[in-house]
N, C-alpha and C positions, 0 to 999 in steps of 0.2 A: 226549112233553110235556103236562101240564095245562094247558087252555085258561084254568082260572085261574074267578074267579067271571063269570058271562053279564051278570049286573046290574053289575058293575063296570067302569069308563069305562075303567081304565088296563087289561083285559086284552083288554076288546073292540076296543082298540085297536091288540094283538098284530098285528092282522091288517088293518087298515083308516086309514085315516085318519080323524082323530079329536078335538073338544076335551074336552077337560078340566078342573079345578082344583084346587087346592091347596086347598082343603076337599073337594074330593070324595077324593084320593088318602087325607086323614088319617083321615078317615071311615071309608074299609072299610081299610084297613089297621091300625083299632084293632076290626073285625072281620073281622079274621083273616086278610086274603088278604094273602098272601104275597106276591106282587107288587107292589101297593102298597109294602107295607111294605119290601120293599127298596128302592123307587122313591125315598120319601120323603126313606130316611137316607142315601141317593145324594145326593137334591137338597142338601139340610141340608148333606152336610161340602162339599161340591165351593163354595156360595154358601149361609154360614153365615147372615148378614145375608140371608136371599131373603125374608123378609117387611117388612122394614124398606125393601129399597131397591124390592122390585116390587107389594108390598101383601098383601094376607093375602087375598084374594080372584085372587092371583096368575093365569094362564091359561098351561094347556099343550094344545100344539098337534101332538099325533103324527101326524108326518108318514113317504110311506114310507122305507124303507130305511133302518130303524130310528131317525130321530132328530124330534128334540122341539125346538120350541122356545119359550120358557116368552118371558110378554109378563105386563108390567105389567098391576095392579090395573084392570079398567075399572070399577068398583064403586064409587067413592068413596072407600073406609079410607086413601086414602093423602092424605088433607083437600085435593080437587082438583086437588093436581098431576099432571100426564099427563107421566110420568117415556118418555123414547123408546128407552131402557135396555130389551136381549133378551139373552137367553141362546139361543145355537146346543147342544144335545146331542145328543152319538151313547150311545145303549145296544144290549144288544146281552145278552142273557138264554142261559142253559146248564145243562148239568146238571151237578156235581162232576166226574164221571169222566171231562167229556171234552175228548179233546184243544184245545189254544184255539194260536188263530192270535196270531203276535207283535203286542204294541202295545206304544206308548210307555208310560211306564210313569205320563209325566204332572208328572215332575220334571227339570225340565233341567240339575239337581246330583249326579241320584244317580250311584251305581257303575257301574249299567249305561249310562243315557248319556255315561260317560267313557270305558267299552270302546267303544262305539261309534265317540267320534271318533276312539281309540286307532287303531282297526281303519282304517277309513280315511285315517289321518295315513301307517301301515306302509304302507297298499299303495299309495299315491299315492309314497311316497320308494321305492319298491321297484321299483313297474313304472309308473311316466310318469317316462317323461325328460325330457317339456319344461317338466312342471312344476319343474326341478330336485334335483337330490340334497339328502345331508344336510350340507352340508358348511358351513362360518361364515362369515357374510357381513360386508362390513362397515360395524363398529356406529354407527347417528348421533352429532350431534354430543353430541349426548344421552342419556342414557336410564338408568332406575329399575332397577337392583339392587335386587332385593328379595330375596335371599339366598333359604335354605333353612331353612323354618319347625321350630323342635325341642320338642321335647316337654317336655322339661322346664324349658325357660327361657320357652317361648310365641311369637307370633309376631315377626320379628326387628323393625325398625323399619325404612320400603323407604329408599333413598338413591338423590339423582339426583349423577351419576358424566353424568365429561364424558372420554370414555375415550381418545381422541387418537388417531384410525388404528388402533382395535384390533381385531380382528374377532371374532363369537361368533354362537350362535345368540339371536334374538329376537322375542317375540310383541309382533306390533302391536292396538292397541284401535283399533276404529272405535264411534261413540258419537253421539249427538246432545246439545245443550247443554240441548234445554228451551225458551230461555229462561231458564234458569241463572245464574248465574254460579258453576263447578266452581268449587275446587280448583284455583288459578294461580302458577304461577311466575313472579315478576314481579323487579326490577331489584332490589325491598326483600327478598324473599322467596330468592331464589338462592343464596346463603351456608345460612340457613338449611336448603333443605329437601337441601343437599350433605348438612348434619350427620346429616338423617334425619328421615320425616315417619312421625308413627305413622299402623298401618292402622288403628286406629280413626277415626283423623282424616280416612282417605281420604273422598271420599262411596261408596255403596255400592257405583256402576257402579265404581268404581276400584279397590274392593276384593274384588267378586267378582272383576274384571279379573287383581288381583293373583292369587289362590288360583287360579283357570283356571291359569296361568302353572305354577302352584309344582307343580300335580296333572298336570301334562305335565310333566314334566320341566327345565324352563327357569331362569333365573333372571333375565335382562333381558324388560320391557313399557317398550314406546313409548305414550306417550300425549299427543292434541299441546299441551294445556292446560297437562300436569308439563314438557316437553321441549322448550320454545318460551317464552324471555322473551317472554311478553304487552305490557306495557307500552312496547315498545322494537321502534318500528317498521324497525328496521334489519336484526336479527336476528330476527324474522316474518315480512319480505318471504325474508330469503336460506334461510331452512328452507323457508318454500313454495318457493321454486323446485325443493329435494330431493325436494319429493313422491315424485316418483317412483321415484326411487331409494328412500327413505327404505322404501316400501311392498312395491316391487319386491325389495326385498332381503329384505322381514321372514319370518324360520320359517316362521311363519304368522299371520294374522287373525283376531282373534276381533271377531266383526260382533254387538253388540247388540241384536239385530233387536226385538226387543217391548221394549228400552227406550226409553221418551222423551226422560227425563231422566237426568242423573248420582247423582240418587237415588236413581232407582228401581229399581235393579238388573242385570243380567242375567237371572238363573237365575228360572225361573217356580217352585213347585209347585202341589200340588193342585186336576190340572187333572184326575184322571184319578183312579177309584177301587171296588174291587172289594166286593161285600154278599153276604153271606148273612144271611139274617134268621132272628132270635132266636127259642128255644123260646118256650114258652108257657107262663108257671107253672103250666098246669091239665095233669097229664097222664094227665086223663080224656080230653080230644080224641086225642091219641094211640090211644085203646083203642080211642073209637070211631071215628074216620078216619082209618087205617093209611095210606092214600092221599093222606089229605092232608098226616101226618106227613112219610112221604116224601119228598113237596113241597119241605117245608117244611124240611127237613133239608140237603136235595141240592139246589135253587136258587139260583144264583146271577146275581149282575147285576153286569155290570162296562159303569160310566157312564162321561163321559168330555165333558169340552167339544170342540166336533167341531174339527178339527185345520185348523189354516191352512195352505194351504201359499202359496209366493209365485209369483205371478203374471209368467211371466217370457215372455208370450206379445207377439208386434210390436206391439200394441196394447191392450196393459194398459196401466193408470189407476193410480198411482202413488195415486192421493188416495184410492181406495179401501181401498186395503191400510194407512191410515195410522191406523187404528185398533190394529188386530192387529198391525203390520206395522212400527209410525213410522219406522224410520230408512232402511229403504227406499224414503222418501222426500224425506230431506234431498242435498240437492247434490255438499257436501264428499265423503257416507257413501258418492256412486253412482262417482266416478273410486276409491276407495279400495281397491274393492270387486275391481275391474277391473283395478286394479294390483296387486297381492299374486295371490302362487302360486296358493297355497292360503286359504281361506277356509273358518273354521268360526262357525255359526250357529248361536243361540242364540232360538229361536222363543218361542212363549205353552205349547203343546207340547210338541214334541218340538226336539232339534237335527236341523241339517241342513247339507248341505257342497257345498262346490263350491272345484274346479280347474280346472286347463287342462283338463282332458280327461276331465274329468264330473259328474255332479250326483247327490246322492244326500239319502233323507232317513232317520230312523230307522224309522217306518210301510212305508215301499218306494213313496208313493205320486205320488214327484215322481226315481225313479231313471232314469236317462239316459242311459245309456252309446254315443256315437257311432259310428259304426262306416265304412267306407267313407273316409277323410277322403281321398281320391283326389281324387273325385267335388268336389272341394272347390270349384276351382272355378270351380264349373258351378251351384252351390248358390246359393237362397237362404237366404243364411247368417239372417238375424235368424227366419224362422221355422221356422227347419230346427233349430239348433244352439243351444246354451244361448249365454247373454251371453258368459261368459267363453272359453267353447274358441270361441264366433263370432272375437273377437278376439283372442287369440292369433292364430287359422289368421292375423288378416286380416294380423297384427304378422311373420308367422315363416315362412307355409307361402311357398316360390316365391324361400329365401332361402338355398337349398341350392347346392353346383355341379351338383349331377344336378338339376335340379328342369327341368322344361320346361317352367315355367309363364313367359310372356313377362314382361319389365315394365312391360310398357302393360298387360296384365291384373293387375300384382299390384297398379298404382297403382289402374284401375279396381275392385278390391275394397276397396283402403284407402281410398278417396272415399267408396263405400258407406258403407263400417262408418261411417266418418267423419260423414259425415250420420246414419245410426242414430242414435248417438251423443251427437250435438248435439241431436236429434228427442226421443231417452229423456232424456239432463239436464234439459234444460229444462221437463220438469214436472216437478221437484222442486222442490222448495222452499230457501229462504237465508231466513235472521234479517239477512242487511244484502244488497240488491243488489246492493253496490258488490265485491259474491264475486263477482260474474257469470263474471268470467273466471277471475281467484283459483283460484275453484274447480274450475276448468279444468284447469288448466297442467300437471297429471301426466303426462294424457291426453295434452295438445297437446304435451310435449314427447315424446316416444313415436313420434308422428306424423311429427314434425320431423323427427324422425330418420330414420325409416321413411320416407315421403313426398318427402325432400332436394326439396321448397317450400318458399318461402316463408311463415312465420307473422305474418298482421296483425289485430290484436285480433279472435282467429277467425276469422279471413279467412283462406284463402290466393290468397295474391294470384295465380297460378297459375288461378285456379278462379273471376275476377273475369271477367267482366259478373253470369254465371247468375249465382253465391253472392250476387248482392245478391235474390235473388228467391222473400221468404223472407215467412212471415207467423203474427200468430197464428192459431193453431190452433183457439181457441174464440175464435169472432166472435157468441158469442151472452150474451156476459159483459163487464163494462166493464174497459178494460185496466187493468192494475194500475198505472200513471205515466201524471199529467197532463201537459199537453203543457206545461209550465213547468218539470216539475220536473228534476229532474237527471238523468241517464240515466247509467248504469253502463259504457258503453262507448260509442263513437262511432255514429251515427246510424246507418250503412250495414254495425255489425258484429248479429246476430242473437244477441246477448245485450241491446242497448239496452232492445227490451220491456219487459225483466223480466217472460216471459213466454212459456208454452209455447208453440214454431216450428213449421212443416212449412216443406220446400223443395221449392215450385211447380216445380221442374225438378231433374231427376236433376244433382248433382252429378259422381256417376261418368260423366257422358256421354249423348248421348241413347239410346235404342233403333233399335236397326239400321232400325228401319223409318219411325223419325222424321228427320227435315235442316233442326232449328232456324239461325233467321236471327240475328242478333247484330246491334242496331240501335245500339249503342254501345259505347264505346272506354274503356278503364283506361289514362289518359296518366301516373298517379302515387298511387303508394300512401306514405303517410309515415305511422309510429308512431312515440312517442313513448313508452316504460314510462314508470310514476313512482316505479319502484323494480328492485329488483337481478335481477327475474323478467322475461324479457322478453315470456313470454307469459302474461301478468296483466297489470294495469292497465293504462291508456294513459291521459299528457294529453288532456282531450279539449280542449282549446286548442290543443296542438302537435303533434295524428294531426288527417291528413285523406284523402281518397282526391278528385282531379280525375281527372275524368269527360267525355268528349264523347260528345255527343247529340243528336234532336231536342228539343226543349219546345215545349210547350204550357203558354200560360195557362188555366189552368181556376178553374172554380167549386166549392166544397166544400155540399154538399148535405146535405139529409135527409127521412126520414117518419116520420110516428109509426103506419107499419104494420109492423111487423117481416117479412111477408112482401116477396119481391120478386117482387111486376108490374107490367106495363107499365101506364099512362098514370096511373101512381098521385099526389096531388099532390105536388112535392117543394120542400122551402122552402130558398132559400140560406142557409148558417147564418150571414153576416156581416148581410142584411137581420133575421132572424129576433133578430140582436144587438139591433141597432136598434130593432126595432118589439119589443120585447121577449115574445117569442114564447118559451117554452121548450123544451129537446132533449128529444129522447128519452128517458122512463125507463128504467131498470137492466131492470125486466121487459118493454118491449119494443122491445127489442134484437135485429136479429137478421143472419144476411147482406146483409140488404137494406137494410137500416135507413141507412147510409151510401156514397153516391154522390157522383160525381164528373161534371162538366158541362165541355162543354166548345162558348159561346154555343147556338144551341134543337139543339143534337144527344142524342137518345134518353143518359145518364147511365149509366155505368158502375159500377160494382160496386167499393167503394170499402173495403179494410179494415185502419183506423188503427191503428199502433202505439201510441197515446195514446186518453187521455179528453181529450174538447174539453166533455163536464160532467159534477156530478158526478151520483147516482145518481137526485134530483129533478127531472134538468131544469136547472137552474141551470147556464149558461155557464160554464166557468173561460178561456175565450179568445174575444177580441173579434172575430177573422176580420180586424186590420188587415192584417197582412203579407199578401202575396200571396204566390198559389200557381197551381204551376208543376206539367206531368209531363213527367217522358223519358223516354222509348221504349229499353227496354231488348233485348226480344228477343222472335220471332214462335216459338214450337214448339207442336203439335200442335194446329193453328187458333187457336192462341189468341195477341194481344199483349198483351206483362203493362208496364205505365209502373209508373215509382215518383211517388206523391205529395212531391212539395218542398214546402218557406215559406222565404220568402226571408227569411235574419233578421238579417244584414247587407249593406250596401251599400259599395262606393267602390274599390278597384279589383280586386278579384277579388269575383264574384256569388259570395256566400254562399248555400248552402242547409245544410237539414236535412230529413232525410227523416221523412216523417208516416203512409207505409206504403204501400201497392200497391195498382195499377190492371189491374185483370181485363178486358180485350176478347177477350171470348170470341167475339163476330161481325164482330170488326176492323171496329167504328165507325167509328172515326178512322184508321183508316189512308189516308185517303183522302184526308187534312185536312194542309193545306201548312202548314208548322212548320220554323224555321229551324234551326239544328243552333249547341252551343252548347259551349263549353267553362265545367262548373259542377264549385265547388270545396263539396266533401260533409263537414260535421264529425259 
């Protein structure tokens, strides 16, 4: 293939990294360069408003592996605005007679995308015994009957029905509300929705879900906002308690992965294009330059937005996928994906697939078919298996009569999986923090059945006190909740901080070489559910944990030096409040910002669950309550303490957790302290 015009930035960029610009490509396209003509046409097809969005002098960086990043104009044509938006594209030149690799069309509503989905579904139904067969299952309390499309009469209205014990195959929809108020079923609209909802009256995401259901040959569709009476707390609590069975019994879960709201729709198009250069009007050029004419006639360009694949690695950050795969960052949708036997994702460029035995995508970039499941008992499941495979294996491997996996080994795997899920789930966002436990109750219901342990506000009673040792995983940012905000769960639950958390000791038990020592004993755990779902919200006023432990009275202090260094100046929070000294601003936060101190001993690192001051250092807490530390456990040479504030005095000593203190050098190990029975709320 010809290398093109040696003076053209785009042609040269085929073989090395180079910067170019939209005006440069336009100029060479006008001069007859077929490469630039193809590229310009492709760019304007994929991004028709390219100049208005990124400016007349938008710059292009040609990188290795045939990728391009398009940046905003740095020269001021956007009237001094500096958009951060940029596009990542992939391109490939080829000749018309060359055999081409398989590439997604860039249209997730296309026949080819649905053919791929049908292939995955049929293969799963035929070959994956673990995922379940094609049999009908019990229908939910309410479900949408979408009917069958009739070319003569057009699209029929969607009806909400109450099947009352009937069975059938149905699709469940996972979608993001995105701060919008989608069409909902309420007490006032229930009868109207039973009569019928015009298809055109549905939000785009719901309407697309109806089309998907019909194209896959099914009649029933479950959508939360339409199948639960949204203004009835009783109905919402009852249906929320059934989430496990609703998603587990669905024939397929349609995941609106690239959709950020009900109005943004499920399908994506114009994500890829194949371009052939136009013939010039001057035929003399073909006679004078036959080789150039042949190149122009046969040259083709494949240009597409860079394929975005989900990151299912153990240390993935959902926030990094928020722009392209927003549904993967939502907490409610996390459990829906794990519960459903089969999940069909509609991404920004292609469809991809998750079931309990495989993971795949249209382009083949994330194809993974785990083998040798017989070694599951010794595997690091998060690192080596896809999430749904890992989840199903934890729940079911070892349950057959012929299994050689012991009950103790199975429980260890289940608790390890529980820890993984909590740490993954808490990284995902909720519109309402009060949903922290309800949005996890479906997977909790599965684990209750599998573990046979007592579930208490996100904790397992048999797993205490070590399960109390969690901390916010991002210690360089302000906690979401202020110290006096209403928490979504009791302070001793990992759901309380409303933030990503990590556990400091393994919930599945210590490694063989570790010999942890518990320094606290749980005397009683009392949980009172707020509604019908025992695994959802609990009453903060009536739920508590009684703990026997050594306690020390401590002072909380801080430094405006974000780095943990010895002998830096510490200021007690109480003294700072009295003397009008502001606390650390958000940009100064670090792991060593807050400490706990006993007398004149060296302070210990303290990770708070809540904010003591705002972003500018203004105190939200006057430090008037007494603060104590309760010794919980020693593991791997570190002693862990809970920081508690006494919030009420009387017959009982009532405390609320403020965070966790890590004593890496056992500084307080020889401090004399008394044992007390404390009540944590």
